[in-house]
N, C-alpha and C positions, 0 to 999 in steps of 0.2 A: 648198280648192284652194290650191296653192302655185305661185309663179312665180319666175323669175329677177328680179334687181333691176330690169331693164328688159325690157319686152315690146313695144316699139314696132314692131320689125322683124317679129317672129313674128306679131303681130296683123295687120299688113298682109298677110302671106303667107297667113294663115288666112282672112281676108276674101276674098282673091282665089281661094283654093282651094275653099272650100265650094260655090260655085255649080257647080263642075265635077265634084263628087262624083257617082258613079253611085248608083242605087238598089240596095240589097242584095237579091239575088234569093233567094227562098225555094226553094232547090233540094235541101234535105234533108227527109227524111220521118220523122215519128214512127211507128215500126213498129206501135204499138198503135192509134193513132187515124187513121193514114194522113193526118195533117195535115202541111202544109208549114211549114218555118221556115228562116230565114237563119242558117247556121252561121258559125263564126269565119272560115272560108275565104271565104265570100261577102262578109263585111264587109271583109276585106282586099282582095278583088278590086275592091270598090267604091271603094277609096281609094288603093291603092298607086301607081298611075301618076300620079295628081294630086299626091300627096305628093312624089314624085320631081321632078315638074315645078316645084314651088314650094320646093324645097330643104328639105323637111320630112321628119321621120322620127318613128316611134313606138317607144318602149321600154316593155315590160311585164315587171315582175318580181313575185315573190310571196314572202311570208315568213309564218311562224306569227303569228297575232294573240294578244294577251294573253288574250283570252277563249277558253276551251277549245272546241274544235270549230269554230274559225273560222280562215280563211286570209285574209291581207291582200294584195290585188292592187293594185299601184301602176302607173299608166299615165302616162308622160311624153311629151309632144309637144315635140320639139326642132327648132330651126332651125339652118341652117348657120352662122349668126352666133354661136351659143352660147346664145341666149335659149331659154327653155323654160317650159312650163306643165304642171303635174302634178296629178293627182287620185288619191285612194285609195278603194278599195271593200272593206270587210270582207265576206266571204262565208261563211256557215255551211255546214257539210257534215254529213251524217248520222252518219258515224263516221270513224274514223282509218285505214281501209284505203285503199291507194293509188288505187283506182278512184273512191271517193267524193271524195277530196281533188282528184284530177285533174279530175273532172267539175265541181266547184265552181270551180276555177281557170279552166277554159275558159269557164264561164258568166259569171264576173266579167270576164274579158278581153273577151268579146264585147260585153257591155253597156257596159263602160268605154270601149272603142274607139268604139262608136257615139255615146256621150254626148260624148266629147271632141271628135269631129270633126263631129257632127251628121248622121251617116249614118242614113237611114231605110230601112225595108224596104217592098217592094211590098205593097199592100193594107193599109197602116198605117191604123188606125181614127181617127187624129188626135184621140185623147182622147174620142171619142164615148161610150165605155163608162162613163166617169166621170160622165157626165150622166144615166145611166139611173136608174130608180127604186131606192129603197133596198131592202135585203134583204127586208124584211117585205112589200114590195109585189110581189115577183116571183112569178108563177104558174107552177108546173112544167108541163111538157108532159104532156097527158093520156095520151099514148102511152108515156110513160116508166114502167117498173116501178120502184117506190120502192127496192127492193133494188139494182136495176141502177144507179140514180142514185148511191147511196152507193159502190158498187164502182167506178163510173166516176171519181168524185172521188178515191178512194184511188189508183187507177191513174194518174190524171193527176198527182197529187202525186209519185208514185214516178217517173214517166217524165220530167216536165218541170220539176220543182222541186228545188233543192239541199236543201230542208228535209224533215224527217221530218213525219208527220202531226201530232204533238203540237205541234211548233214552228209549223207552218202554222196550226193552230187558235188558238194563242196570239196569232199575228199578227192573225187575224180578230177576236178578242175586243177587241184594242186598237183596231181600226178602227171597230167598231160596238158600242154598248152593247146592241144588240138580240141579240147573240150571247151566249147564256148557257150553251151546251153545254160540258160538260167533256170530251167525246169527239166525234169527227166523226159517229159514229152517233147522237148526240143532237141533231144539227142538224135543224131543220125541213126538210121536203122543199123548200119554196119557197126556203129559204136555200141548200140544196145546188144547186138549179137556177140560182140567181143566180150562185153562185161558179163553176159550170161555164161559164156563158155569158160571164163576165167574168174568167176565170182569170188571164190574163196581166197585166192591169192591176192586179188585186188582189195578185198575187204581187209585182209591182214595188213597190207601196206597202209591203208587208210588209218587203221587203228594204231599202227606203229608210229605214224606221223603225228598222231594226237597225243601220244604219251610223252 
């Protein structure tokens, strides 16, 4: 995190603003799983009026990162006084086509904005997923067909993650020594089931470790 030389005024403004922030509404739908999530617009709707009231504003820019296949998103919270607080989030993307890069930028902007201001979404699990049993102790649902489980995971990575399957698996291996698979299809069924049940928290940890 970077800041201006002084942050006394902006700190007071942020302390006053945070209790007034709205909850980001999950009003967008993942077309594959029909699941709800809060998009970038929902995050802005949760904070824009409060920012204006407290003479705050947010600037978000992006640039190529030194690491190939990564874009760097910079988020700066500024106050009318000229004081500011800034954070950076490197975000990997699958390839260099505009759609993939744009998706990674939007994803990074959404999470950076929420982190900078403390915006939460409705039905936030408040970290409960992190306290669940480890990968090896998760029992897959008996009704799930094993092949369907693997396909569901691949589809979820494709739809909800800026990473490709190989990069996602590499992140899993770094999180747990129990993950020995060289491909997603080599994961144990109970491991796949655990990842599906805790996908968002696992993805966030992978992305945090890459920053």
